[in-house]
C-alpha positions as CSV (number, residue, x, y, z in Angstrom):
1,M,-81.1,161.0,50.9
2,A,-79.2,164.3,51.2
3,A,-76.0,164.4,53.3
4,S,-77.7,166.4,56.1
5,E,-80.6,163.9,56.3
6,T,-78.1,161.0,56.3
7,N,-76.1,162.6,59.2
8,D,-79.4,163.2,61.1
9,A,-80.5,159.6,60.5
10,A,-77.1,158.3,61.7
11,R,-77.2,160.5,64.8
12,R,-80.7,159.2,65.7
13,I,-79.7,155.6,65.1
14,F,-76.6,155.8,67.3
15,T,-78.7,157.5,70.0
16,A,-81.2,154.6,69.8
17,I,-78.3,152.1,70.1
18,R,-76.8,153.9,73.1
19,A,-80.2,153.8,74.8
20,I,-80.4,150.0,74.8
21,P,-79.9,149.1,78.4
22,K,-77.1,146.8,79.6
23,G,-78.2,143.2,79.5
24,E,-80.8,143.8,76.9
25,V,-80.8,143.5,73.1
26,A,-82.7,144.9,70.1
27,G,-83.0,143.9,66.5
28,Y,-81.8,146.1,63.6
29,G,-85.4,146.9,62.7
30,E,-86.3,147.8,66.3
31,V,-83.3,150.2,66.5
32,A,-84.5,151.8,63.2
33,R,-88.1,152.1,64.6
34,R,-86.8,153.6,67.8
35,A,-84.8,156.1,65.8
36,G,-88.0,157.2,63.9
37,L,-86.9,155.4,60.8
38,P,-89.1,152.4,60.4
39,G,-88.1,150.0,57.6
40,R,-84.5,151.1,57.7
41,A,-82.9,148.0,59.3
42,R,-80.3,147.8,56.6
43,M,-79.3,151.4,57.3
44,V,-78.7,150.4,60.9
45,A,-76.6,147.4,59.8
46,R,-74.6,149.5,57.3
47,L,-73.9,152.2,59.9
48,L,-72.8,149.7,62.5
49,S,-70.4,148.0,60.0
50,T,-68.5,151.3,59.7
51,A,-68.9,152.7,63.2
52,S,-65.7,153.5,65.0
53,E,-67.0,154.9,68.3
54,P,-65.3,152.8,71.0
55,N,-68.1,153.0,73.6
56,L,-71.0,152.3,71.2
57,P,-72.8,149.2,72.6
58,W,-73.1,147.6,69.1
59,H,-73.1,144.1,70.6
60,R,-76.6,144.7,71.8
61,V,-78.0,144.8,68.2
62,L,-79.1,141.5,66.7
63,R,-81.0,140.1,63.7
64,S,-84.7,140.1,64.0
65,D,-84.7,136.4,64.9
66,G,-82.4,137.1,67.9
67,R,-79.3,135.7,66.2
68,I,-75.9,137.3,65.9
69,A,-75.3,138.5,62.4
70,F,-71.6,137.6,62.2
71,P,-70.7,134.3,60.7
72,D,-70.5,131.5,63.3
73,G,-67.0,131.2,64.7
74,S,-65.8,134.5,63.3
75,E,-63.9,137.1,65.4
76,G,-66.9,139.4,65.4
77,F,-69.2,136.5,66.4
78,R,-66.9,135.5,69.3
79,E,-66.6,139.1,70.5
80,Q,-70.3,139.9,70.4
81,S,-71.1,136.6,72.2
82,A,-68.5,137.4,74.9
83,R,-69.8,141.0,75.4
84,L,-73.4,139.8,75.6
85,R,-72.5,137.1,78.1
86,A,-70.5,139.5,80.2
87,E,-73.7,141.5,80.6
88,G,-75.6,138.5,81.7
89,V,-77.3,137.7,78.3
90,R,-77.7,134.0,77.6
91,V,-76.4,133.2,74.1
92,D,-76.8,129.6,72.8
93,A,-75.5,128.6,69.4
94,G,-75.4,132.3,68.3
95,K,-78.9,133.1,69.4
96,V,-80.0,135.1,72.4
97,V,-82.2,132.9,74.6
98,G,-84.9,134.3,76.8
99,A,-84.9,137.9,75.6
100,R,-88.0,139.8,76.2
101,K,-89.6,141.4,73.3
102,P,-89.5,145.2,73.8
103,R,-92.8,146.7,74.8
104,T,-94.5,149.0,72.4
105,L,-95.6,152.5,73.5
106,D,-99.2,151.3,73.5
107,E,-98.3,148.3,75.7
108,S,-96.4,150.6,78.0
109,L,-99.3,153.1,78.3
110,W,-102.3,150.8,78.2
111,G,-101.1,147.3,78.9
112,P,-101.7,145.5,82.2
113,P,-99.4,146.4,85.1
114,E,-96.2,144.3,85.4
């Protein structure tokens, strides 16, 4: 990927992360899909591992199974758990409990009313 394409992809990924509402979560793959980069979950993880933006809500991004990606008990694990709990997200043994799967565009447009 050329440098300008990488910068554009990073900008789109960070925009998708900033758009995750407080109290909600998304998987790395979901973030990539929302950024228009399906299949680029590893790119999302790599960018987050080097991100230095202080207000980026990185803690709202999880593995596809709803688990925190940091090793259990690590500083990152504890910080992510605490940030999620502060937003009202239930975290049990490193996994977000009761998270709703994000609706697809088709579900939003054509699905039954909520």
